[in-house]
N, C-alpha and C positions, 0 to 999 in steps of 0.2 A: 479610474477619473476621479471616482467618487471619495477614496481614499487621499488623495491629495484638493477634496476640495476646499476643504477651510484654510487652506494656504491659498486659494486661486482669491477667496473671496477678502480675505485678509488683503492680498496683494491689489487687487480692484477697488475695494473700500479706503486702502493709503492715498492709492491715486487721486481719487476722487475728490479726499479732504483735502487734497495737498493743490489740488486743481481750484477748489473751492477759497482755500487761502493765500493762492495765488493773486484771486484776481478782485483781493479786496477785504475779504471778512477772516481778521485773523483768528477768530475765535475757534478756525474749523484746525488749526491748527492741532487743537487740544485733542481732536477726534486721529487726527494723521498719524501726531507722535506716537501712542500706542500702538494703531494700525502698521506704523513703519518696523517698532519693533518687531511688531510679533512677524511680519512678513521676513525679517533677516532670520527669527529664531526658525521661521520651517525653512528658509533654504538653507539652513547652517544643519537640521535635522535630513534633510534630503541629501547633504552632499556628502554628508560626514559617512563611514563603515565601521564604526564598533559598534553599533546596535542596529540589529535587522529590525527589528519593531520600528524603532522612532524613522529610519528611512524608507517604508512603508508607509507609515503614519506620520508624516510630520506635523508639529503640534499635537493633535490629537492622542499621537502615541506618549504624552507628557502627562495625561490625566488619568488620576488612581485606578481607570478600568479606559479600554476599547471596544464597545460595542461589536460583539462577536466576534468577537476575536482572543484565541487562549493565549495569558501571557506564562510562558515556560509550562506549556502543556497544563495548565488550570483554567477553568473560567474564570474568571474575574467580574464576573456580573452580578449586579444586588442581587442577594438572595439565592444564589446559586450553592450546592453541595458541596463543602469543602472536600477533600477527599487527603488523609493522610498516612502516612507508616508509623508502626509503632516499633520504638525500642526497647531493644533488651538490658537488663544490668550484667547479664550474664553473653558476651558477646563472644563471638569463636574466634580462633586466627584464620586469615583468609589463607585461602589453596594454595600452593606452589604455581600448578595448572591454571588456567581458566574453566572453569567448570562447563561439563557438557552434558547429549543428552542422546543416547540410546536409540536412536528411530530404524522400525523393526518390528513387526509383529513374527509369530511359528512360521507366517507361509513366507518369511520375507530370507532369502538365501545373503543378503549382500546388507546386511543393515550398516549404518551412519552414523555416527557420531557427531551431532546437531551443535553448534556454537546456541549460546543465548541469546544472541542479537546476530543478527544476520539482512541483509538488503532485502528488502520487499520487492516485488513485480515489476520489471518496470524494461519496457519491450524497446527492441531498436525500430526504427520507426521514430515511435513518440521520443525515444534519447536516442541521437547523435552515437556514429561511430568511433568517437576519441570519449564521448561519456561512457560510455557502454564496457569499452576498453579498460576504459578508468577505474568503475566500480570493479570489476573483476581483479584487478591488480590488486584493488585493496583488499578484496575479500582474499586473495594470496597470501596477504601479508600480515591481516589479519587473524586469519586461519577460521572462515564463517562462510559460510554459503552464499551465493547471488541466484534470487529467482530471477529465470530470464524476460518473467512477462509471458503472454500468452502470441508475441509477436515472431516467432519463431528460435530457432536455436543456429544463430549466423554465427560469420566465423572468428568476429570481435568477444564474442563469448567466449571462444576457447583460447584465445591467443596469450591470455593474462595469467594462467597457472591458476585461477581460484578455481574453488568445487562451486558446482551448478546446481540449482533446483529447475529441471525442465517443468514449466508449464505449459498444458495442451488448453488452447481454449476450446469455445464451439468453432471458432473456424479450421482448425486443426492446423494452425500453419507451421509450416517446419517440416509437418507427415500427410501431406494431403493429396486427396486426389484430384482429380482434373474437375469431376464435381461437386467436391467440399465435404466429402467423406475422409474417415482416419485410411490412410496409407499404412496396411501394417508394416511389410517390410522394411518402408523407409524410415517407419518409427524406431522400430527392431534397431538397423542399423548405429540410427544416431542417439539410440539410448544407451547401445554398447559402448561408447566413448567414454573413456575411463573420466570425463572431467564428469560426465555429469554423475550423480551420484544419487538423486533422488528425480521421480516423476511427480507430478502436481496437474491432477484434473481440471481445470475451473469451473465452477458451476456459478460461478455470480459472484459479483462485486459492490462495494460500496460506492464506487466512480461510476456506474453505467447499473442500475440497478432496474430488474425486467427487461434489460436486452443487452445487447454485446455491446462492445466498444469499436469506437469510431477513430479511427485514422482517415484524417482530410489529403485528398488528392496531390496537394501538392508536397506533402510529408513523401509521399509512394514515389520514392528516386528508382533508378533500375535497379540498386540492390536491393531497397525493400522490398521491390516487385517481386526478383528473384528468390528471395529467403520464402518469403509467403503465401508463392506459387499464384500470385493476382496482375492483373495489366498495373503498367505503368501509370501515374498520371492520374489514375481516378482515385474517387476514395473508397475505403476496406470499410465496411459494416459489418463485424463480426454477429452472425446468427443470435438470435436470442436465445435458444438451447442447444442442446447436441441433438446428435441426428444420430446416435449410434443407440442408443439404449431410449424408453418412455416410462421407465416403471420404474421403483426403488428395487426389484430386486434386480432386473435387467444394470440398473446401475451399479451395483456390486460386482455383481458376474464381471460386468466390462472393468472395471477397475482390476477386479483379478487378472482378466485375459491383457489388462498393460502390462500390469506388474510381471506377467511371464514370460511377453516377448522384452521387458528390459531388464530378462537374467535376470530377474528375484530382487531387482534392486528397489526397495521402500518405493510405495507408490500410493496417493491419499489423494483427496482434493480439498479447495480453497471454497468457501461459501459466506454470502454476508447474509444472516440466518434471517430468513423471511418468517414465514409460518413454522410456529415451535411445531404443528403438528405433522407439518412435513419432515422434517427431521427427524422427527419421534418414526414415522413410517422407516426412512433410510435403516436407522438401527434396530427396527426390527426384522427388516430384509437382511440385516448382517446377521442376526441373529436365525433367522429362518436358513438361510445357505449356508450357513457356516464358514463367511466370508468377511473381513473388515478389512478396512485401508487402514494402512501405519500407518498414517497421521494425518487428520483434521487441521487448517489453516482458516481459520477464523477471521474476516476482515467484518469491520464496522461501519455504518450506513453517516458515520461522520469523518469517513476516509474519503479521498479522491483525490482529485487534480484538479489545476485551471482549466481543462478539457472538459470535468464532469457535468454534465444538465445542470442546471440550478436547481431540480426538484431533488439532485440525488439525497441528499440530507434528509430527506424526510420519509425514504422507504427503505426497510427494513430495519433489525434490530440497534441500538449503535452497539459498541467493542464490547462495552462491559455483559450488557444483558444476554449477547447475543454467547460469548464465550464462557459462562456461566450454563446457560441455557444446553449447550455442547457438552462442558464438563457434566453436567446433573445428568444428563440423556445416557451417554455413555454407560456414568457409572448407573444407573438405573436397569439396564441391559447387559451389566457384568462385563464390560469391555475395554473399562474404562483403563486397566493394566496391559493392556496391548497394542490401546492406540494413544499414539503422542498428538496434544493439541498446540498449535502454532498460534501467536496472537499477533495479527498483522493492523495496524491503521492506528492513528494517534500516540504513535512510542518514537520518543523526542529525547529520551532521557533517563538516567541508569533509574532516577526513580519510576518512571513508566512500567521499564524491564522486570521490578520488584513489585510493583502495582497489578501487572498480568499474569506475573507468576503465581500470585496470593490467589485472584479472582478465579484460578487453575489452569492456566496454560503452562507447558512444558518451557516453552522458549518461546522468541520473539523474533519478527519483520521490522522494519524501517525502513523506510524511503530515505535517499542520499538528499542530504540538507547541505 
């Protein structure tokens, strides 16, 4: 509603000025005329389909900057730091095939060639069945991967022929026992499906910092409830943390167990970095146990959907800082060469992909737009 408030104010002002002018004071037409023109312009912005920014922010979208709204992935607010890419006088010929990144360390028996741009986590339930299926078909056509989100591995993820990164959240949806723990047998059976190319354990995300995701009861249909093994029609709140481990060492050993249950497919973790000390503790646990994930997906605090709580952007590191923290930590413990890094959130253009690769990522994930 606040996005359209300027248009509403212009319309109300135009109506009041026109009424005042009709009542006998012709001077009010000097105010009514410009307000009517602004109203017409705002309505035009609202109904047109060529510029999504103007449609979302009628009138104000025409200003040099829109407060708190990135334009083409950049923060245009006065005083904001402008990032840019440096060109070269010696460009190289483009590759005949799209570049890929081999994901899979020495403990991985079935490595996967990941595209540089993939579909980030979007759960069935949060998205409708046709939307999930459309994304999967797009992944198949574009030869990139689709992250399932933490809502489970549904039949709609499997019908389009696209590669999948199966995300396991704190609720273990899709491989969940009755008391909310991991069902190892069901996990192994589903992870063995040929469409599942990687397994991602979600620790945290920018959209739900410090807590689990929320799916309103109105969205928990019979099919969603079946996929998640939860009651239909009731809100689903993921636990804030995992129940299968409680220390950094237990975490890395749990990742190793998931990789073994998945038949040696690439297995990693996803997080929005909070305390740098905590992630360094996980890296030290990797060294101590001699076990490392095949990849780490870094989310940023600026990420998230319309369902995210209003404080989401204030908790956790932004993607740039989180990405460089993970990269530097893995370099520091000597594991960067065997652990790939994905950047998730704030990726909307090709320039965003290049920027994240320059900051330490090996590949990126972007939401459907």
